[in-house]
Structures are given as C-alpha cells and as structure tokens.
C-alpha positions as CSV (number, residue, x, y, z in Angstrom):
1,M,-31.2,-33.8,39.7
2,P,-30.2,-34.3,36.0
3,R,-26.9,-32.9,34.8
4,F,-26.6,-31.2,31.4
5,S,-23.5,-30.5,29.4
6,Y,-23.5,-27.3,27.4
7,I,-21.5,-25.3,24.8
8,A,-22.2,-21.5,24.9
9,L,-20.9,-18.1,23.9
10,D,-20.1,-15.5,26.6
11,A,-20.6,-11.7,26.3
12,R,-17.4,-11.3,24.4
13,G,-18.2,-14.0,22.0
14,Q,-15.8,-16.6,23.4
15,E,-16.9,-20.2,23.4
16,S,-17.1,-22.0,26.7
17,S,-18.4,-25.4,27.9
18,G,-19.4,-27.0,31.2
19,V,-22.0,-28.9,33.2
20,I,-25.0,-27.5,34.9
21,E,-27.7,-29.1,37.2
22,A,-31.3,-28.4,36.3
23,E,-34.7,-30.0,36.4
24,S,-35.1,-29.9,32.7
25,Q,-33.4,-28.9,29.5
26,N,-35.5,-25.7,29.3
27,D,-34.6,-24.9,32.9
28,A,-30.9,-25.3,32.1
29,L,-31.3,-23.0,29.0
30,G,-32.9,-20.4,31.2
31,Q,-30.2,-20.5,33.8
32,L,-27.5,-20.1,31.2
33,R,-29.2,-17.1,29.6
34,Q,-29.7,-15.5,33.0
35,S,-25.9,-15.9,33.6
36,G,-25.2,-13.9,30.4
37,Y,-24.4,-16.9,28.1
38,F,-25.8,-17.6,24.7
39,P,-26.2,-21.4,24.5
40,K,-25.3,-23.2,21.3
41,T,-26.0,-26.8,22.4
42,I,-27.4,-28.4,25.6
43,S,-27.6,-32.2,26.2
44,E,-28.3,-34.4,29.2
45,D,-25.2,-36.4,30.3
46,G,-25.1,-39.7,28.6
47,K,-27.4,-38.6,25.7
48,G,-26.9,-36.7,22.5
49,P,-27.7,-33.1,22.1
50,K,-31.3,-32.3,22.6
51,I,-31.5,-28.5,22.2
52,K,-29.7,-26.5,19.5
53,T,-30.2,-22.8,19.5
54,K,-29.0,-22.5,15.9
55,A,-30.5,-25.3,13.8
56,P,-29.2,-25.6,10.3
57,V,-31.6,-24.2,7.8
58,K,-31.5,-25.3,4.2
59,T,-31.5,-22.4,1.8
60,K,-31.2,-22.1,-1.9
61,A,-27.8,-21.1,-3.2
62,P,-27.8,-17.4,-3.8
63,K,-27.6,-16.1,-7.3
64,K,-24.2,-14.7,-8.2
65,E,-24.3,-11.0,-8.7
66,I,-21.7,-9.0,-10.6
67,K,-20.5,-6.1,-8.4
68,I,-18.2,-3.4,-9.7
69,N,-16.2,-1.8,-6.9
70,I,-14.5,1.5,-7.6
71,P,-12.6,2.4,-4.4
72,F,-12.7,6.2,-4.7
73,L,-16.4,6.2,-5.4
74,Q,-17.3,4.0,-2.5
75,K,-18.9,5.7,0.5
76,K,-16.8,5.3,3.7
77,T,-18.8,7.4,6.2
78,I,-22.4,7.4,7.5
79,K,-24.8,10.2,8.4
80,P,-24.8,11.3,12.1
81,K,-28.5,10.3,12.3
82,T,-27.7,6.7,11.2
83,L,-25.0,6.4,13.9
84,M,-27.3,7.9,16.5
85,I,-30.0,5.3,15.7
86,F,-27.4,2.4,15.8
87,T,-26.2,3.6,19.3
88,R,-29.7,3.9,20.7
89,Q,-30.7,0.4,19.4
90,L,-27.5,-1.2,20.7
91,A,-28.0,0.4,24.1
92,T,-31.6,-0.8,24.2
93,L,-30.6,-4.4,23.3
94,I,-27.8,-4.6,25.9
95,D,-30.0,-3.0,28.5
96,A,-32.6,-5.7,27.8
97,G,-30.0,-8.4,28.8
98,L,-28.7,-9.4,25.3
99,P,-25.0,-10.1,25.2
100,L,-23.0,-7.6,23.1
101,L,-22.2,-10.1,20.4
102,R,-25.8,-11.1,20.0
103,G,-26.9,-7.5,19.9
104,L,-24.4,-6.7,17.1
105,T,-25.6,-9.7,15.2
106,V,-29.2,-8.6,15.4
107,L,-28.4,-5.1,14.3
108,C,-26.2,-6.3,11.5
109,K,-29.1,-8.3,10.0
110,Q,-31.6,-5.4,10.0
111,E,-29.2,-2.5,9.2
112,P,-30.2,-0.9,5.8
113,D,-27.1,1.2,5.4
114,P,-24.4,-0.9,3.6
115,V,-21.5,1.0,5.1
116,L,-22.7,0.6,8.7
117,K,-23.8,-3.0,8.0
118,G,-20.2,-3.9,7.0
119,V,-18.8,-2.0,10.0
120,I,-21.1,-3.8,12.4
121,N,-20.2,-7.2,10.9
122,N,-16.5,-6.3,11.4
123,L,-17.2,-5.3,15.0
124,A,-19.0,-8.6,15.7
125,E,-16.1,-10.6,14.2
126,S,-13.5,-8.6,16.2
127,V,-15.5,-9.1,19.5
128,Q,-16.0,-12.8,18.7
129,G,-12.2,-13.1,18.2
130,G,-11.6,-11.8,21.7
131,G,-11.1,-8.1,21.2
132,T,-12.8,-5.5,23.4
133,F,-15.6,-3.5,22.0
134,S,-13.7,-0.2,22.3
135,E,-10.7,-1.6,20.5
136,S,-13.0,-2.8,17.7
137,L,-14.6,0.7,17.4
138,G,-11.1,2.3,17.3
139,G,-10.5,0.4,14.1
140,H,-13.1,2.5,12.3
141,P,-12.1,6.2,13.0
142,R,-14.2,7.5,10.1
143,I,-17.3,6.2,11.8
144,F,-16.5,6.4,15.5
145,N,-14.6,9.4,16.8
146,K,-12.4,9.5,19.9
147,L,-15.2,10.7,22.0
148,Y,-17.3,7.6,21.1
149,V,-14.4,5.2,21.6
150,N,-13.2,6.6,24.9
151,M,-16.7,6.7,26.4
152,V,-17.3,3.0,25.4
153,K,-13.9,2.2,26.9
154,A,-14.9,3.9,30.2
155,G,-18.2,2.0,30.1
156,E,-16.4,-1.3,29.7
157,L,-14.0,-0.7,32.5
158,G,-16.9,0.4,34.8
159,G,-19.2,-2.4,33.8
160,V,-21.9,0.1,32.7
161,L,-21.7,-0.2,28.9
162,E,-25.4,0.0,28.4
163,L,-25.6,3.3,30.5
164,V,-22.7,4.8,28.5
165,L,-24.3,3.9,25.2
166,I,-27.6,5.6,26.3
167,R,-25.7,8.7,27.3
168,L,-23.9,8.6,23.9
169,A,-27.2,8.3,22.1
170,E,-28.7,11.3,24.1
171,F,-25.5,13.3,23.4
172,Q,-25.7,12.6,19.6
173,E,-29.5,13.5,19.6
174,K,-29.0,16.8,21.3
175,A,-25.8,17.7,19.3
176,Q,-27.7,16.9,16.0
177,K,-30.7,19.0,17.2
178,I,-28.4,22.0,17.9
179,K,-26.7,21.6,14.5
180,N,-29.9,21.4,12.7
181,K,-31.1,24.6,14.3
182,V,-27.9,26.5,13.4
183,V,-28.1,25.3,9.8
184,A,-31.8,26.2,9.6
185,A,-31.0,29.7,10.9
186,M,-28.4,30.2,8.2
187,F,-30.3,28.5,5.4
188,Y,-32.9,31.3,4.9
189,P,-30.6,34.2,4.4
190,I,-28.3,32.2,2.1
191,I,-31.2,31.2,-0.1
192,V,-32.5,34.8,-0.3
193,L,-29.0,36.1,-1.0
194,V,-28.5,33.6,-3.9
195,I,-31.9,34.6,-5.3
196,A,-31.0,38.3,-5.0
197,I,-27.7,37.8,-6.8
198,V,-29.4,35.8,-9.7
199,I,-32.1,38.5,-10.1
200,L,-29.5,41.3,-10.0
201,A,-27.2,39.5,-12.6
202,F,-30.2,39.0,-14.9
203,L,-31.3,42.6,-14.7
204,L,-27.7,44.0,-15.2
205,V,-26.8,41.6,-18.1
206,F,-30.0,41.4,-20.1
207,I,-32.4,44.2,-19.1
208,V,-30.3,47.3,-18.5
209,P,-28.4,47.1,-21.8
210,K,-31.7,47.1,-23.8
211,F,-32.9,50.2,-21.9
212,E,-29.5,51.9,-22.6
213,A,-30.0,51.4,-26.3
214,I,-33.5,52.8,-26.1
215,F,-32.3,55.9,-24.1
216,A,-29.5,56.6,-26.7
217,D,-32.1,56.6,-29.6
218,M,-34.8,58.6,-27.9
219,L,-32.8,61.2,-25.9
220,G,-30.4,62.0,-28.8
221,G,-27.3,62.3,-26.7
222,K,-28.9,64.2,-23.8
223,P,-27.3,63.5,-20.4
224,L,-28.9,60.8,-18.3
225,P,-29.7,61.1,-14.5
226,G,-26.8,60.2,-12.2
227,L,-28.5,57.1,-10.8
228,T,-29.2,55.8,-14.3
229,M,-25.5,56.4,-15.3
230,F,-24.4,54.5,-12.1
231,V,-26.6,51.5,-12.9
232,I,-25.5,51.4,-16.6
233,G,-21.9,51.6,-15.5
234,V,-22.4,48.7,-13.1
235,S,-24.1,46.8,-15.9
236,N,-21.2,47.4,-18.4
237,A,-18.7,46.4,-15.7
238,V,-20.5,43.1,-15.1
239,K,-20.8,42.4,-18.9
240,N,-17.3,43.3,-19.8
241,H,-15.6,41.8,-16.8
242,A,-17.7,38.7,-16.2
243,L,-14.7,36.4,-16.4
244,E,-12.7,38.5,-14.0
245,I,-15.6,38.5,-11.5
246,V,-16.0,34.7,-11.7
247,G,-12.2,34.4,-11.4
248,A,-12.3,36.6,-8.3
249,I,-15.0,34.5,-6.7
250,I,-13.1,31.3,-7.4
251,A,-9.9,32.9,-6.0
252,F,-11.8,33.9,-2.9
253,V,-13.1,30.3,-2.4
254,F,-9.6,28.9,-3.0
255,I,-8.0,31.3,-0.5
256,Y,-10.7,30.5,2.0
257,K,-10.0,26.7,1.6
258,F,-6.3,27.3,1.7
259,L,-6.5,29.3,5.0
260,G,-8.8,26.6,6.4
261,R,-5.9,24.1,6.1
262,T,-3.4,26.2,8.0
263,K,-3.3,26.6,11.8
264,K,-3.1,30.4,11.6
265,G,-5.8,30.6,8.9
266,I,-8.2,28.4,10.9
267,Q,-7.7,30.7,13.9
268,I,-8.5,33.8,11.8
269,I,-11.6,32.2,10.3
270,D,-12.9,30.9,13.6
271,N,-12.2,34.2,15.3
272,I,-14.2,36.0,12.6
273,K,-17.1,33.5,13.0
274,L,-17.3,34.3,16.7
275,K,-17.2,38.1,16.2
276,A,-19.4,38.2,13.0
277,P,-22.5,40.4,13.3
278,L,-25.8,38.6,13.8
279,F,-24.3,35.1,13.4
280,G,-21.4,35.5,15.8
281,D,-23.5,35.3,19.0
282,L,-25.2,32.1,17.6
283,T,-21.9,30.5,16.8
284,R,-20.5,31.3,20.3
285,K,-23.5,29.9,22.1
286,S,-23.6,26.7,20.1
287,S,-19.8,26.2,20.6
288,I,-20.2,26.7,24.4
289,S,-23.1,24.2,24.4
290,R,-21.0,21.7,22.5
291,F,-18.0,22.1,24.8
292,T,-19.9,21.8,28.1
293,R,-22.0,18.9,26.9
294,T,-19.0,16.9,25.6
295,L,-16.9,17.5,28.7
296,G,-19.8,16.8,31.1
297,T,-20.8,13.6,29.3
298,L,-17.2,12.3,29.2
299,V,-16.5,13.0,32.9
300,T,-19.9,11.6,34.0
301,S,-19.2,8.4,32.0
302,G,-16.0,7.8,34.0
303,V,-13.3,9.2,31.6
304,P,-10.4,10.9,33.5
305,I,-10.6,14.7,33.4
306,L,-7.3,15.2,31.5
307,Q,-8.2,12.6,28.9
308,A,-11.7,14.1,28.7
309,L,-10.2,17.6,28.1
310,N,-8.0,16.3,25.3
311,I,-11.0,14.7,23.6
312,T,-13.1,17.8,24.0
313,R,-10.4,19.9,22.5
314,E,-10.2,17.7,19.4
315,T,-14.0,17.8,19.0
316,A,-14.6,21.5,19.8
317,G,-15.2,22.5,16.2
318,N,-13.7,26.0,16.8
319,S,-9.9,26.6,17.2
320,V,-10.5,29.6,19.6
321,I,-12.5,27.3,22.0
322,A,-9.9,24.5,21.4
323,D,-7.0,26.9,22.5
324,A,-9.0,27.8,25.7
325,I,-9.5,24.1,26.4
326,S,-5.7,23.4,25.9
327,K,-5.0,26.1,28.6
328,V,-7.5,24.4,30.9
329,H,-5.8,21.1,30.4
330,D,-2.4,22.6,31.3
331,S,-3.9,24.3,34.3
332,V,-5.6,21.1,35.6
333,K,-2.4,19.1,34.9
334,E,-0.5,21.5,37.2
335,G,-3.2,21.0,39.9
336,E,-4.8,24.4,39.4
337,S,-8.4,25.5,38.8
338,I,-10.3,25.2,35.5
339,V,-11.8,28.7,35.9
340,Q,-8.8,31.0,35.4
341,P,-7.9,29.9,31.9
342,L,-11.5,29.9,30.8
343,E,-11.8,33.5,32.1
344,A,-8.6,34.6,30.5
345,S,-9.7,33.3,27.1
346,G,-12.4,36.0,26.8
347,V,-14.6,33.5,25.0
348,F,-16.8,32.3,27.8
349,P,-19.5,34.6,29.4
350,P,-19.3,35.3,33.1
351,M,-22.4,33.2,33.8
352,V,-20.7,30.1,32.4
353,I,-17.5,30.7,34.3
354,S,-19.4,31.3,37.5
355,M,-21.4,28.1,37.2
356,I,-18.3,26.0,36.4
357,D,-16.6,27.6,39.4
358,V,-19.5,26.6,41.7
359,G,-19.4,23.1,40.3
360,E,-15.7,22.8,40.9
361,E,-16.0,24.1,44.4
362,T,-18.8,21.7,45.4
363,G,-17.4,18.7,43.6
364,Q,-20.3,18.6,41.1
365,L,-18.5,19.7,38.0
366,P,-20.0,17.1,35.6
367,E,-23.5,17.9,36.7
368,M,-22.9,21.7,36.4
369,L,-21.4,21.3,32.9
370,L,-24.4,19.4,31.7
371,K,-26.6,22.1,33.3
372,V,-24.7,24.8,31.5
373,A,-25.2,22.8,28.2
374,E,-29.0,22.7,28.9
375,V,-29.1,26.4,29.5
376,Y,-27.2,27.1,26.3
377,D,-29.4,24.8,24.3
378,D,-32.3,27.1,25.3
379,E,-30.1,30.1,24.4
380,V,-29.4,28.6,21.0
381,D,-33.2,28.1,20.5
382,N,-33.8,31.7,21.4
383,A,-31.0,33.0,19.2
384,V,-32.2,31.0,16.2
385,A,-35.8,32.3,16.7
386,G,-34.6,35.9,17.1
387,L,-32.2,35.7,14.1
388,T,-34.9,34.2,11.9
389,S,-37.4,36.9,12.8
390,L,-34.7,39.6,12.3
391,M,-33.3,38.3,9.0
392,E,-36.7,38.1,7.3
393,P,-37.3,41.9,7.2
394,I,-33.6,42.6,6.5
395,M,-33.7,40.3,3.4
396,I,-37.0,41.8,2.2
397,V,-35.6,45.3,2.5
398,F,-32.3,44.3,0.9
399,L,-34.2,42.8,-2.1
400,A,-36.5,45.8,-2.3
401,V,-33.5,48.2,-2.3
402,V,-31.5,46.3,-5.0
403,V,-34.4,45.8,-7.4
404,G,-36.0,49.1,-6.6
405,T,-32.8,51.0,-7.3
406,I,-32.5,49.4,-10.8
407,V,-36.2,50.0,-11.6
408,I,-36.1,53.7,-10.5
409,A,-32.8,54.2,-12.5
410,L,-34.5,52.9,-15.6
411,F,-37.7,54.9,-15.2
412,L,-36.1,58.3,-14.5
413,P,-35.1,58.8,-18.2
414,L,-38.5,57.5,-19.3
415,I,-40.1,60.3,-17.3
416,S,-37.8,62.8,-19.1
417,I,-38.8,61.3,-22.5
418,I,-42.5,61.5,-21.7
419,T,-42.2,65.0,-20.4
420,G,-40.4,66.1,-23.6
421,M,-43.0,64.5,-25.8
422,Q,-45.8,66.3,-23.9
423,A,-44.0,69.6,-24.3
424,Q,-43.8,69.1,-28.1
425,T,-47.5,68.4,-28.3
C-alpha cells in the first residue's frame, strides 16, 4: 500500500508531520481529517507534494487606506446578541467536526463587527501559538466574562467543548430574553412619565401665566378659586426657580451615581429595587432566575461548586443576592448545606428553597437549579404581562389627573367671569 508524507495542523493549531498508509491521496486526506487534523500538504513518498489544501492565490495589492485611530473613541465592547451569535456559530462548527482553529478562522472571515473580528483574530493567533482557548478568552475580559471563560475551561478539561459552547449559547439567549422583557416592562411607564412631565412643564410655563394675566384684567382683583391659586403658585415656582429645579435633578442624578460606586450605596439601591412597589417583584424574580440559571449551567458544565458560586456571585447583578451567595459559599466550604444561608437571607421564596433542598438531598442540584430557572422564566413572563396591563390604566389616570387639574383650575375663574357678565346683562 502506498505511503504518504503529510504536514498538518492539529486542533490547537500546532503543526505536525508524519507518514500514513492509504490507497490514494484522497483516502489519506480523509483519514487525516477524521483524526482531527487539518492537512496543509500531502505527498507520496519519493514524489513532490501533490495535494495542497491552501493553494497560493494571486490577488491585487490592496489600496492603501488612511485610518484615523482615536483611542478613547474606539469601541471596545460588543452587544450581547453579537456574542451570542458567535458562541452559537462556533459551537455548531466544532460540533460538525471542524478543529477549533479552523472554526475561528471561518468565523473571523465572515464576522461583520470590527471589534469581534479583531478579537477572533487574536484568539486564533493565540491558539495557533499553543495557548488554550480558555486562556485566550481570558485575555479579553471586556468581551468574555468569568462565567464564559470558566465554562470553556471546564469544557476543555472534560473534552466536551462543543457541548459547553451550546450550553453557553442557550444561557445567553435565555438571559437576553429575560432582560428584554424586563426592559420592555419598564419602557412604557418611563415614556409616559416623560411625556407627562413635558406636557406639564409646557402648561405651567407658557399657558398658565397667560391665563393669570387675563384673570387679573377681567376680575379686577377679585379672589380666585383655591385650585386656581394653587396651579398659579406652582406655575410661578416653576418659572422663577427653573434653574434650582434643574440643579436639584442634576444633584439627584449625581448622588445616585455616587452611591452606585460605593458598597453601602449599592446595597441601599439594590435593596430599594427589590422592595419597590410594582417593579420590586419583577426585579426579584428576574434576579432569582439569573442566579439559578447561572449556577446550574456552571455546575452542569463541570465547574467545581465553590468556583461556580464565586462566579455566580460576581455576575448576580444585585448586591443583596450576591451577599446571600457569599454566605452560601462559606457554608458549602465548611461542608454544610446550601439551604440555610439562602433561607436566612430572606430574599428567596420558600418554593425556591424547597426545590433546592430536594435537589441537594437527591444529588440532582444542577438539574433542580435549571428547573427553578425555567419556572421563574415563566414567572417573569407573567409578571411582565401583569405589570404592563396594570401600568396602562395607571398612566392614563395619572395623565388625566395632571392635565385635568390644570384645565379645571383655569376654567373655574372663566365660569365666574361668564356668570358675572350674564348678571350685568
């Protein structure tokens, strides 16, 4: 049987060479690819190379382009949806049998996002240089968080990288779906509130003062109704103290931002978010869904429980939940149960604690955590639907009360004027 010498790249991008027996060059090529190699050249012993997988292609020299790079204006992050698509595509390519390096090369060529394209190119170079995929991902913390890197590391150690990438893609898709629903629930009331404030400011600054002048001329100093006096007083306050009001709003935003940078301030803000009327329940349910899905996905992928708890704490998104996870970590480290610190936190409902307790007792904690996440995904759906249906009439009534109060206040003196004119005639 003929012998063929070959030069090929393995899954990590390292070049290797050797001799293989095959009936033909195509048969040798197929054997190498089935073994996970990407052949560069194959030649029969005693002859020159017959098959080259990368033939040189003559191309015209590219035109020189003038690029202006301003560091602080350059985008350094990508959208979650872009990362989700990349993860799903890479998982599909690896699952189809393509080596990791080849999969990265293919995705780099077709990636439209310039930031991710550069990152993929750096990943390919790092892997080709002998680094592991997880180490390469760790070099881009703005793109790939600790959850992503550690799950990939667990997949590499367990030899199930394609499975872990599929889980990552599913995790990102569901997390993005929940986030979009929460944002959608808050978008409607915020827009209506902004419109109400704009209408109110317009009426108080431009309309009410004109009516005040009309009333002064036509009533000749007669007292105005109490509601009208109140609206005129508010109008004068807004006109005369506009700068102070704007300054107070800016100060409030500044204080909020400042508190958001301190540990104590973050705890206060996150606690308010969990206890806020209407939105507090939605925030709590989305946080529980995120916690259980993250921890369940990490443990299922082979990440050790203590390491998984640390990662989950850092990606919790709420300091109250993060503190509860820290206590769970300390409890597990001492060989105790997960349930007691969760129950003591007062954040997690009895149903969640009960399901986690059952999962821990039966040795099916990862599966039970993912089940809780699915349940709370549905809870978030129901909460969003209920909140949206509740906010619509509340916002309509709010607008009606605000605008109606001003209109009634302006029409009360007009009624007195019309009554006086009729009495004179």
